Each structure stands twice: as C-alpha cells, then as structure tokens.
N, C-alpha and C positions, 0 to 999 in steps of 0.2 A: 433243067440241070442246075445244080446248086453252085454258086460261085463262092470264092473265098471271102468276099465282102459280107455275105449273109451269115457266115459262121459265127461272127461275134454277136449277132443280134439276139439269139436265144440266151446266151450267157449274160449279156448286158441287161436284157429284160428280167431275167431271174434275179440279178443283183439289185436292180431297181426295186423290184417287188420285195425282196428280202430287206433292203434298207428301209422301205416304207413300213414294213411290219415292225422292225426293230426300233425305229425312231418314233413310232406311234406310242410306244410305251413311255417315252420321255415326255409326252404331252399329257400325261395323267394329271387330272385336276379334280380334286374333290368338290370344289365349290363352283365350278363352271356349269351354269344351268343348261347350256346348250349341249353339254356332254351327256349322252345317255347313261353313262356309268356313274355320273355324279350323284351323290347322296343328298340331294336338295329338293325342296318343293318349289315349283314355279308354275305360273299361268301366264300365257300370252294371248292377247286379243288383237286381231288384225282385221281391218275393214278396208276394202278396195272399191272405189266407185269409178265406173267408166261411162263417160258420155258417148253414146253411139250415134250422135247426130239425129236427135228427135226421139231417141230411145235411151234407156240406161240399163246398166247391169251393176249390181252391188253384190260383192262376195264378202262373206264374213267367216273367219276362222277363230276357233277357240281351241288352244292346245296347251298342254302342260304335263306336269308329273307330280305325284304325291308319294312320299315314302310311307308305306303302311307300317313298316317296322324296319330296323336297320338292314335286313336282308331281302326285303320285298318292295319293289317300286311299281306303282301303277301309272302308266302313261296314257293320255287320252287326247283325242282330236275330234272336233266337230266342225263340219263345213256346211254352210248354208248360203243360198243365193236367192236374190230377188231381181226380177227383170220385167220390162214391158216391151220386149223386142217384138212380140207378136201383136202388139196393140192393146193387150189386156195385161194387167199386173199378174205375175205368177211368182211363186216362191216355193222353195223346196229344200229339205235337208239333203244335201248331196251325199254325205257319208259320216259315219261314226266309227272311230277306231279306238279300241281298248287293248292295251298291251300290258301284260304282267311280266315283270323281269325279276328273276331270283338270282341273288349273288351268293353262291354257296360259300365262298371264301375269298380272301384277299391276302396278299403278302408281298414279299420281295425276294428277289434272287440277286444277291449282290446289291448293286445300285439300281436295278430295274424293278419297278413295281408291276404287279399284275392283279387283275380282278376279273375272273371269269364270270360270265353271265349266261343264263338260260332264259329264253323268253317265249311267250305264246301270245299271238295277236288275233283278235276277233275284229272283223270288218263288216259293218252293216251298210249297204248302199241303198 
C-alpha cells in the first residue's frame, strides 16, 4: 500500500533529473578536453604499477581525441597490461576503442547553448 510520504518521491526525482538536464547545458565548454563535445585534440597516457607481494601488474592506457574536421571527432582508447602473477611474464592488449562522433549543428536557444552529437563506437577485445 502506498503512503502519502512516497507521493513526493516520483515528483522530486523527476525534478532532480530535469534540473540535471537543464544545468548540464550551462556547463558547455568548447576548450575542456575532458568534455566529449569539446572541439579539441588531446592525448592522455596513464601508467599504473601494482606490487602484489612478489608479483607485479602494470596497466597502461592511451586515450584521447582528434578533430578530423569541425564536425567530426575521432576518440580512441587502448588498454594494455603486463604481469608476472602466474610466475611467467605475460602481456596483452586488453581492448581498443574507436568512436566517431558527428556534430550536425550547434546553436543557442536564448542563453542556453546546445550541440547535438551522434556517435558510433567500435570495441575490439
């Protein structure tokens, strides 16, 4: 049976989601490399080493994005690991991700900016 206290939850959840969608447009940043909608080129390399008490595990990631033209962006990520957990050295490419993003248009509606995006991702494991 539903109580009166639960009646406000769907409405407040809806309002919270709506506010998140509305305010996300305010965080529009053309030069922020971590923003997938940003029209910038970037490359990040991360290396993580873990000492497992007599064994080790090293993870390496290469990811970034390249603007092929003002309306098409190519994002990429490569993950590789090396380990001797089993007593012998092993290494492998964990995954390769390629994502093409097309920005058909951008504009504004009053003080709100918008930039729709359509993407396609290919993952090789």
